[in-house]
C-alpha atoms as an extended CHARMM CRD file, in Angstrom:
* protein
*
        53  EXT
         1         1  UNK       CA             -0.0030000000       -0.5310000000       -0.2080000000  PROA      1               0.0000000000
         2         2  UNK       CA              1.3670000000        3.3870000000       -0.6320000000  PROA      2               0.0000000000
         3         3  UNK       CA              2.3920000000        5.5290000000        2.0840000000  PROA      3               0.0000000000
         4         4  UNK       CA             -0.6490000000        8.9470000000        0.9270000000  PROA      4               0.0000000000
         5         5  UNK       CA             -3.3190000000        5.6040000000        1.2760000000  PROA      5               0.0000000000
         6         6  UNK       CA             -1.6620000000        4.4080000000        4.5350000000  PROA      6               0.0000000000
         7         7  UNK       CA             -1.8010000000        8.3000000000        6.0450000000  PROA      7               0.0000000000
         8         8  UNK       CA             -5.5340000000        8.3910000000        4.1350000000  PROA      8               0.0000000000
         9         9  UNK       CA             -7.2300000000        5.2560000000        6.3850000000  PROA      9               0.0000000000
        10        10  UNK       CA             -5.2570000000        6.3250000000        9.4500000000  PROA      10              0.0000000000
        11        11  UNK       CA             -6.4980000000        9.5340000000        9.2930000000  PROA      11              0.0000000000
        12        12  UNK       CA            -10.3190000000        8.1720000000        8.7430000000  PROA      12              0.0000000000
        13        13  UNK       CA            -10.0130000000        5.7500000000       11.3910000000  PROA      13              0.0000000000
        14        14  UNK       CA             -8.6470000000        8.6460000000       13.3960000000  PROA      14              0.0000000000
        15        15  UNK       CA            -11.8420000000       10.9300000000       12.5460000000  PROA      15              0.0000000000
        16        16  UNK       CA            -14.0500000000        7.8500000000       13.0850000000  PROA      16              0.0000000000
        17        17  UNK       CA            -12.9960000000        7.3030000000       16.4250000000  PROA      17              0.0000000000
        18        18  UNK       CA            -13.5740000000       10.5750000000       17.6120000000  PROA      18              0.0000000000
        19        19  UNK       CA            -17.0950000000       10.6480000000       16.0520000000  PROA      19              0.0000000000
        20        20  UNK       CA            -17.3160000000        7.6960000000       18.4510000000  PROA      20              0.0000000000
        21        21  UNK       CA            -15.5130000000        9.5860000000       21.4420000000  PROA      21              0.0000000000
        22        22  UNK       CA            -18.9050000000       11.9700000000       20.9860000000  PROA      22              0.0000000000
        23        23  UNK       CA            -21.8480000000        9.7830000000       20.3940000000  PROA      23              0.0000000000
        24        24  UNK       CA            -20.6130000000        8.2570000000       24.1640000000  PROA      24              0.0000000000
        25        25  UNK       CA            -20.2940000000       11.5490000000       25.6930000000  PROA      25              0.0000000000
        26        26  UNK       CA            -24.0770000000       12.1170000000       24.5070000000  PROA      26              0.0000000000
        27        27  UNK       CA            -24.5660000000        8.8290000000       26.7670000000  PROA      27              0.0000000000
        28        28  UNK       CA            -28.2690000000        8.9300000000       27.0000000000  PROA      28              0.0000000000
        29        29  UNK       CA            -29.0370000000       11.8500000000       25.3610000000  PROA      29              0.0000000000
        30        30  UNK       CA            -32.4120000000       11.0030000000       22.7450000000  PROA      30              0.0000000000
        31        31  UNK       CA            -30.6970000000       11.8950000000       20.0530000000  PROA      31              0.0000000000
        32        32  UNK       CA            -27.8690000000        9.7470000000       20.6250000000  PROA      32              0.0000000000
        33        33  UNK       CA            -29.5580000000        6.9540000000       18.8200000000  PROA      33              0.0000000000
        34        34  UNK       CA            -30.6300000000        8.3330000000       15.7050000000  PROA      34              0.0000000000
        35        35  UNK       CA            -27.1880000000        9.5460000000       15.2860000000  PROA      35              0.0000000000
        36        36  UNK       CA            -25.9630000000        6.1640000000       16.0040000000  PROA      36              0.0000000000
        37        37  UNK       CA            -28.2730000000        4.8910000000       13.2580000000  PROA      37              0.0000000000
        38        38  UNK       CA            -27.4390000000        7.7830000000       11.0270000000  PROA      38              0.0000000000
        39        39  UNK       CA            -23.0530000000        7.2360000000       10.6830000000  PROA      39              0.0000000000
        40        40  UNK       CA            -24.1680000000        3.2050000000       10.6890000000  PROA      40              0.0000000000
        41        41  UNK       CA            -26.3790000000        4.0340000000        7.4830000000  PROA      41              0.0000000000
        42        42  UNK       CA            -23.0130000000        6.0320000000        5.6570000000  PROA      42              0.0000000000
        43        43  UNK       CA            -21.1040000000        4.5990000000        2.7020000000  PROA      43              0.0000000000
        44        44  UNK       CA            -18.2160000000        5.1970000000        1.2430000000  PROA      44              0.0000000000
        45        45  UNK       CA            -18.5800000000        5.0890000000       -2.6560000000  PROA      45              0.0000000000
        46        46  UNK       CA            -15.4810000000        5.5050000000       -4.9830000000  PROA      46              0.0000000000
        47        47  UNK       CA            -15.2650000000        8.6680000000       -6.7260000000  PROA      47              0.0000000000
        48        48  UNK       CA            -15.3780000000        9.4700000000      -10.5400000000  PROA      48              0.0000000000
        49        49  UNK       CA            -11.8120000000       10.2560000000      -11.3730000000  PROA      49              0.0000000000
        50        50  UNK       CA            -12.2270000000       10.8300000000      -14.9450000000  PROA      50              0.0000000000
        51        51  UNK       CA            -14.4260000000       13.7870000000      -14.5950000000  PROA      51              0.0000000000
        52        52  UNK       CA            -13.7000000000       16.8690000000      -15.2430000000  PROA      52              0.0000000000
        53        53  UNK       CA            -14.0530000000       20.2500000000      -12.8150000000  PROA      53              0.0000000000
C-alpha cells in the first residue's frame, strides 16, 4: 500500500474514533440513537476520477 493511502486510512480511522467518543459523551441523550443510526448508514463511494472539474 502506498504511504498516502495508509495516511488517508489512518486519518479516517482517527476521525471515526473521534465521532465515537462524541457519541459516547451523549450517553442517554434522546438523539444518540438517531446519530448512531445515521452514521451506520454512511457508505463510502469511489470517486469518479475521470470527470473534469
